[in-house]
C-alpha positions, 0 to 999 in steps of 0.5 A: 728668169731669176732664181728667186722667182721660183716657188716652193710648189710642185705641180704634177700633170700627166696622162689619165691613169699615170698616177698623178694623185697617188704620186702627189699624195705620197710626196706630200706625206713624205715632204709634209706638204699640203696637197690639192687635187683638181681631180677631186675638186672636179669630182665635187663639182660634178657631184654637186651638179648631178653629173658624171665627170665625163658629162662635166668635161663635155659641158666644160667645152661650152660652159667656160664657167667650169674651167674659169672656176678651177683656173681661179682656184689654181691661180690663188694657190700660186700665192702659197708655198710648200704645196703640191698640186696635181692638175693638168694646168697648174704648170701653166698658172704657176710657171715658177713651180717645179713642174712634173709630167707623168707619161704612160702608155694608154693600154697600161693606164686603162687597165690601172684605171679600170681596177682602180674603179673597183676599189675607189669609191670617189671615182665610182660616183662619177665614172663608169666603165664595164671593161678595160676597152671601154675605159680606154675609149673614155680616156682617149675621148677625155684626152682629146676633149682636154687637148682641144679645150685647152688649145682653144682657151689658152693656146697651149698643149698641156701634154708637151714635155717641153713645158716641164722640168721632169718627165717620168714614164710611170708605165715602165716597170722600173718606175713603180710608185716608190721610184717615181716619188723619189725622182720627184722629191730629188728634183724638188730638192734641187729646185728648192736649193736654187731658191735658197741660194 
């Protein structure tokens, strides 16, 4: 691959509850990049259709239009520069981006997401869980649903670390948000140096 083909775009994928959107927002602020979240977009689609996120994801297993809408949007984003996208499949549609994957232990993720539900209004409209255990169950179901869907649609495993330039386990104590953000920024700066050479 020629260096010049690399794009000044960061794509962040990762497990549910790994902090994709918090990381993306902070990096976008610090580097003055535009930020796009397919999670926010999905929540809008769900709300528009009068569904929860979970219902929309289940509908997406049979209704190809839902994934198609997001994929087309992501592909169109590939034309831009100086952009950060948090989305599970952006790495696939924009392979020349700086590709980051955030890993996390499901128990830690479930706790974080459950507490986030209480404070995050955009999630309250589309997601519901009465306990950490229920949250974990929902997350695992979504995870399995996504793996199956993306395998059937595109023949890819979107959780395979080999697809990414940088993998960070955000469940580890030393990887707090500041540390994760710094690792992403350092990696992106190196990635951009290759482009500017």
